[in-house]
Phi, psi and omega in degrees: 000147181279131176268125177275148175301143182269135171284316177222131164256124195257126169254118189297339181275353186226073182245131180225350185256162177225154177256123180297137180299130177080000181296135182281143172291146178287165176249147173265124187249132173232171176268118180284313184197146183095181183202135178296333182272000189219062179289153180166203186229008186286137167287160180163194186244133175053234184290347178282340178288150181235147176230152181244328179199064184291129184237254185296152187217142175214169187221134177262181185286350178259015178069019171278135174262142175235140181214156171270132181219110185065240177247031183227159172250127186233155180241138175244115186246138175287138177222094188064236177266003182257168176230132187240130180260135173225135175277124185266318186208146181082176176227133188304318185268006186242112174277143177178185181214084184222128169281151181163193186250133176054234185284353175286336176286153179226143179235168178226090178057056176293145182235326182252141175223148175215155181231138178265180184293341179269359179090007175282142179258145176238134189233129169275101183274090201301304185279350170270356179054042187220159173250126183244153172244140179239111189252127176286131176226095186066236178267001181258164177228120187253126184256131178224144175274124183252341179204144187101186186296156176287147182298336182285352180248161170300145185279083181290148177267166177170182182233017185289131168283156180165192185250132176053239187280358176276342180283157179225145176232167176221096178066055176295135183239290181278150177212141177224156179228140179259183185292341179262010179067023167284138178257145176236129190235130169274105184269088200303302187278353168273348183060037184235155167250122186246156174239136178240111189252130176288136177221090187067235177268002182258167176228124186251125183259129174229161178257126181269317187204151177104178179215156177294348171273121181290159179177193185236000191291140165274162181149184183261143172054235185283353175289327181291154178229143175234167176224091181063059176297136188239313181248154181212142177214159180233138177267179185292342178269359179092002176286144177256145176235135187231131169276112182270087197309301185279348172271353179057043183215166177245124184250150176242138180236120184242132179279135177226091187068238178266002181258158178232113185263127182256129174230162176263115183279319184207148184088169176243122183305122177092355182244122180263162177167192184236000190294136163278161180157189183253132175059232184281002173281340179280158178226144176234166177223098181057062177295133191261301184227166184217144173228158182229138179262183186291343178262013180066021168282139178258148175234126189237133171274108182269086201298311183284344172270350181058039182227165172248128182245148175243140178235122178284166177303337178275001177087016179276121184258130175226150174269120185255346178197146179097165180226121182306134177087352180250119189238019174265115186301139176205145174274152180162188182250135177062230182281000170280340172282143183225146178235148175281309173199090181296139185235272182281153179212143175212152180234136181266181186292340178273354182094002177287141178258146172233133186226133170274127178260097191305310180266001173262356174053043185205166169249126183253154178236137177235139175229153177307130178283137179283074185251127176261125181237167184212161174206173177240131176237100186062233180271008187254142169271132181241122176255148178212148175202166187293131173300326185288351178292138177239144177084007180248148173231152174265139182228157182231144173210151175272355183223114184299324183270359182278177180250001184267072177267131180257127177285129181279134181233171178053046181270130181286153174255129180246128173059021177054025182237312180233158165263142181232144169220142184232150168210163183292140181284350181259011185268010179105174185288138177213148181238143182231150177208159167258136183225140178248000000 
């Protein structure tokens, strides 16, 4: 079995450090595909693939990633241990507004993408002020405009609700899709959250929350205010989460009958910063996109801080990767990992993160770091490591150089975040490790 490097080897008689309650374990970040030193538009495998402006990101049930890149929609597919990029629709260097198949279709700086259970893609075509659908048909991909102006016209902006081409948007950015194929759109420059509902062959656009007047207010429906909402995600209970970009906060939207109640989950509306903390004690700086895992943890690309933040359901914010103010991409763990400008984010069923690094011209992958940490609580030693780690066991020995390591069993799980095991600090010297 492979032995992982130890973050801490613990001697119970010599403890001086503590683990902050609720502190998130860091993530180890690597480059999945692309290269900061090699921007471009070429399809290819791993580092040979090129990206020019990777933004929104989504993931299907077959582990294919889809992203908006320049004026194109591209797919990243796993092939053994490799990752292969293919451009599906549009052309990276060509702005336009044309429905059609494959490269005959044209987009204008699309930023948000979502995928439904049938494999159809939905695109927030930002500068065309339109919502597009990209449908796989054999080896082809067919693009159609389902809401917003018709492609034969200039793409006028507006905030009108309506059906198909009568509806209007203004710089739609984030998009999410639920199990019933309802779409949720962060309509950025309208400061609105919109819903696009399928009705037969039609698509009906309604406004859920916000007003075209920007602001910071919480409240229901049009009482709530946003300031350039950019990213949007939905959890398994139907709650929506929005990165309120210019308010530097994360908002939660909960449906209550026909009403939609907006609250601020983390950050303080209008105040930027880098602080971790709970609720409004935390600070963000132009948060871009958001993803949610099966345990309702949120992952946020804090773009101007060049970091990835995690928010627990209780609103506890931690920085899990990146270092504020440092924008030269680098792989590593925790703040040793660096991003140029993280943009899109998605999390898979194993808890792995995928992030588009907009100015790093790459897609990065993050996984929980196998870090063992410790603290002292009264006379007890407390060990902790990520619950999400798989294939690792904790072991104990009275002799660091010996071979008699005992695997710890029947360890309780606390708060679905860490595993803890305790023993008395006065019982003599002991060493602990994680082993895979």
